[in-house]
C-alpha positions, 0 to 999 in steps of 0.5 A, spaced: 500 499 499 504 504 501 509 502 495 502 504 491 502 511 494 508 513 493 509 511 486 503 514 484 506 521 488 511 520 484 507 520 477 503 526 479 510 531 481 513 529 474 507 530 471 505 536 476 513 539 474 512 537 466 505 541 466 509 547 469 514 547 465 509 547 460 506 553 462 512 557 464 513 555 456 507 557 453 507 564 458 513 566 456 511 570 450 505 572 453 509 576 459 515 579 455 509 582 450 506 585 457 513 587 461 514 592 454 507 595 455 508 595 462 513 599 462 512 603 456 505 605 459 507 607 466 513 610 465 512 619 465 511 624 460 517 625 456 518 633 454 517 632 447 509 629 449 508 636 454 505 640 448 501 634 446 499 635 453 497 641 453 494 641 447 490 636 449 487 640 456 486 646 452 482 643 448 479 639 454 478 647 457 475 649 449 469 644 449 468 645 456 467 654 455 462 652 449 458 647 452 459 641 448 459 636 453 451 638 452 451 634 446 453 627 448 449 620 448 446 617 454 451 612 454 458 616 452 455 619 459 454 614 463 461 610 460 464 618 463 460 616 470 462 609 471 469 611 469 469 617 474 465 612 479 471 608 478 478 614 479 473 615 486 472 608 489 481 607 488 483 613 490 478 612 496 479 605 497 486 607 497 486 613 502 481 610 507 481 602 506 488 602 510 486 607 516 480 603 517 483 596 517 490 598 522 484 601 526 480 595 526 486 591 527 489 594 533 483 594 536 481 587 535 488 585 537 488 589 544 480 587 545 483 580 545 488 580 549 
């Protein structure tokens, strides 16, 4: 009985290591692509991009002054509201959740002692 368990365990371990090697081999191109995009997207703007940023912001101000936001569809307004809500929630979670959990953990530890 013990030899059968050992044999089964050895077989499963060899299959698992083979599957893990295959997974690493298959995911390598995706990881390289993701790493390249990550480095590109998270890099700060270069000095050459500042005129484009300034132009985009001035266009946003101009369209707000001309009240072009009244001409968007309900779908676009809903999408914008959802994106704004998501950004607000990320800021809220990042700002207040750690404080809440820290106070909760401290109070829990102190009350249980």
